[in-house]
C-alpha positions as CSV (number, residue, x, y, z in Angstrom):
1,M,76.2,44.2,-65.8
2,S,75.5,40.9,-64.3
3,S,73.0,39.8,-61.8
4,F,73.7,38.7,-58.0
5,E,71.5,36.5,-55.9
6,T,70.8,36.2,-52.0
7,E,68.8,33.5,-50.2
8,R,65.5,35.1,-51.1
9,L,66.2,37.8,-53.8
10,I,67.3,37.8,-57.2
11,C,69.0,41.3,-58.1
12,R,69.1,41.5,-61.9
13,P,69.1,44.1,-64.6
14,F,65.8,45.7,-65.3
15,S,63.6,44.8,-68.2
16,D,60.6,46.0,-69.7
17,S,58.5,43.4,-68.2
18,D,59.1,45.1,-64.9
19,A,56.9,48.0,-65.6
20,E,53.8,46.5,-63.9
21,D,55.2,45.3,-60.7
22,M,57.2,48.7,-60.4
23,L,53.8,50.6,-60.5
24,R,52.0,48.3,-58.5
25,N,54.6,47.7,-55.8
26,W,56.6,50.9,-55.3
27,A,56.8,53.7,-58.2
28,A,53.5,55.1,-57.5
29,D,53.5,54.9,-53.7
30,P,54.1,58.7,-52.4
31,D,55.4,57.2,-49.1
32,I,58.3,55.4,-50.8
33,Q,59.0,57.7,-53.7
34,N,59.0,60.8,-51.4
35,E,61.5,59.0,-48.9
36,Y,63.5,57.8,-51.9
37,G,63.7,61.4,-53.4
38,E,62.0,60.4,-56.8
39,P,58.7,61.5,-58.4
40,V,55.7,59.4,-58.0
41,Y,54.6,57.7,-61.2
42,S,51.0,57.4,-61.7
43,D,50.5,55.4,-65.0
44,I,52.2,52.5,-66.8
45,T,53.4,55.0,-69.5
46,Q,55.5,57.1,-67.0
47,V,57.2,53.8,-65.7
48,S,57.7,52.6,-69.3
49,E,59.7,55.8,-69.7
50,L,61.6,55.5,-66.3
51,L,62.5,52.0,-67.5
52,R,63.9,53.1,-70.6
53,E,66.2,55.4,-68.5
54,Y,67.2,52.4,-66.3
55,T,68.0,50.1,-69.2
56,A,70.0,52.5,-71.3
57,G,73.1,54.3,-71.0
58,E,74.9,55.2,-67.6
59,K,71.8,54.4,-65.4
60,S,71.7,50.9,-66.4
61,R,75.4,50.3,-65.4
62,Y,75.0,49.7,-61.6
63,R,71.2,49.4,-61.0
64,W,69.3,46.1,-60.3
65,A,65.7,45.0,-60.0
66,V,65.0,43.4,-56.5
67,V,62.8,40.3,-57.4
68,E,61.4,38.1,-54.7
69,R,62.7,34.7,-55.6
70,S,59.5,33.0,-54.2
71,S,56.9,35.0,-56.5
72,G,59.3,36.2,-59.3
73,G,57.8,39.9,-58.7
74,N,59.8,42.9,-58.8
75,I,59.6,44.5,-55.4
76,G,62.1,47.2,-55.5
77,Q,65.5,48.5,-56.6
78,I,69.0,48.8,-55.6
79,A,71.6,50.8,-57.4
80,F,74.9,52.9,-57.1
81,C,73.4,56.1,-57.6
82,K,76.6,58.1,-57.8
83,L,79.9,57.0,-58.9
84,W,83.3,58.7,-58.3
85,E,85.8,56.8,-60.3
86,D,88.6,59.1,-59.1
87,C,88.5,57.7,-55.7
88,R,86.8,54.4,-56.6
89,T,83.8,55.3,-54.4
90,A,79.9,54.4,-55.1
91,E,77.1,55.5,-53.3
92,I,74.3,53.0,-52.9
93,E,70.5,53.7,-52.9
94,Y,67.7,51.2,-52.4
95,C,63.8,50.9,-52.1
96,I,61.4,48.1,-51.4
97,G,57.6,48.4,-52.0
98,K,55.6,48.9,-48.6
99,R,53.9,45.4,-48.9
100,F,57.3,43.9,-48.4
101,W,58.7,46.0,-45.4
102,G,59.6,44.3,-42.2
103,K,60.9,40.9,-44.0
104,G,64.5,42.0,-44.0
105,Y,64.6,42.1,-47.9
106,A,66.3,45.7,-48.0
107,G,69.3,44.6,-45.8
108,E,69.3,41.2,-47.6
109,A,69.8,43.3,-50.9
110,L,72.3,45.6,-49.6
111,A,74.5,42.6,-48.1
112,G,74.4,40.9,-51.5
113,L,75.3,44.5,-53.1
114,I,78.2,45.0,-50.9
115,R,79.4,41.3,-51.6
116,Y,79.0,41.7,-55.4
117,A,80.8,45.2,-55.3
118,F,83.8,43.9,-53.6
119,E,84.0,40.7,-55.5
120,N,83.5,42.0,-59.0
121,T,84.2,45.8,-59.2
122,G,87.2,48.1,-58.6
123,F,85.3,50.0,-56.0
124,E,87.3,50.6,-52.9
125,R,84.7,52.4,-50.9
126,L,80.8,52.1,-50.8
127,E,78.6,54.7,-49.0
128,A,74.9,55.5,-48.1
129,Y,73.1,57.9,-46.1
130,H,69.4,58.4,-45.1
131,R,67.4,61.3,-43.6
132,A,67.4,61.2,-39.8
133,E,63.7,61.1,-40.1
134,N,63.8,58.1,-42.1
135,L,64.0,55.3,-39.5
136,K,63.5,52.5,-41.7
137,S,66.3,53.2,-43.9
138,G,68.3,53.6,-41.2
139,R,67.5,50.4,-39.5
140,V,68.7,48.8,-42.6
141,L,71.9,50.5,-42.7
142,E,72.4,50.1,-38.7
143,K,72.1,46.1,-39.3
144,S,74.5,46.2,-42.4
145,A,78.2,45.8,-42.6
146,M,78.6,49.3,-43.2
147,H,79.0,51.9,-40.1
148,K,78.4,55.5,-39.6
149,T,80.9,58.1,-40.7
150,D,80.9,61.9,-40.7
151,T,80.3,62.7,-44.4
152,V,80.2,60.9,-47.8
153,Q,81.5,62.0,-51.1
154,R,78.3,63.5,-52.4
155,F,78.5,66.3,-49.5
156,V,82.2,66.5,-49.8
157,R,81.9,67.4,-53.6
158,E,78.9,69.6,-52.9
159,G,80.9,71.3,-50.0
160,V,78.0,70.7,-47.6
161,I,78.2,69.5,-44.1
162,P,75.5,66.7,-43.6
163,D,72.6,68.4,-41.8
164,G,69.9,65.9,-40.9
165,E,71.5,63.0,-42.7
166,V,73.1,60.1,-41.3
167,C,76.1,58.7,-43.4
168,Y,77.5,55.2,-43.6
169,C,80.2,53.6,-45.4
170,I,82.3,50.5,-45.7
171,E,85.7,49.9,-47.0
172,R,87.0,47.1,-49.1
173,Y,89.7,46.3,-46.5
174,E,87.0,46.1,-43.8
175,Y,84.8,43.8,-45.9
176,K,85.5,40.0,-45.3
177,L,85.4,38.2,-48.6
């Protein structure tokens, strides 16, 4: 997996050196982790274990540390959390530490990932969704190149109609390379 960059961010594979920034900036924050659907990590040992998952095996393939270029600090992550190779579709997830909210970093990372995906992978469709009450994540998706859609592969495969989730997608042919 390779890195991609935007004007203010470097999105690169995770490394062991990310543990302290992860704990300080987002992994220990219940507001972020609960919205993100992940457990809250309370110490460096737990975050180090998570990092082992992020840097080994399938989870490392499409998961990037979001690093603020100016400080060099890991302020969040962005990933393809679900892959459906049979229909060349990937689902995107992201989180940014609360201290960095309101600066456009999540949207910038998302735009960079969309560009990276369509320039460097065989995915034909990218998807994301947010819970309706998660307005911050909703604003990120509303401002992105993605557009609302009725459902995403996650729900199709589970045989579920989205209820309280707002779904977005973009197809390769819609993206201007």
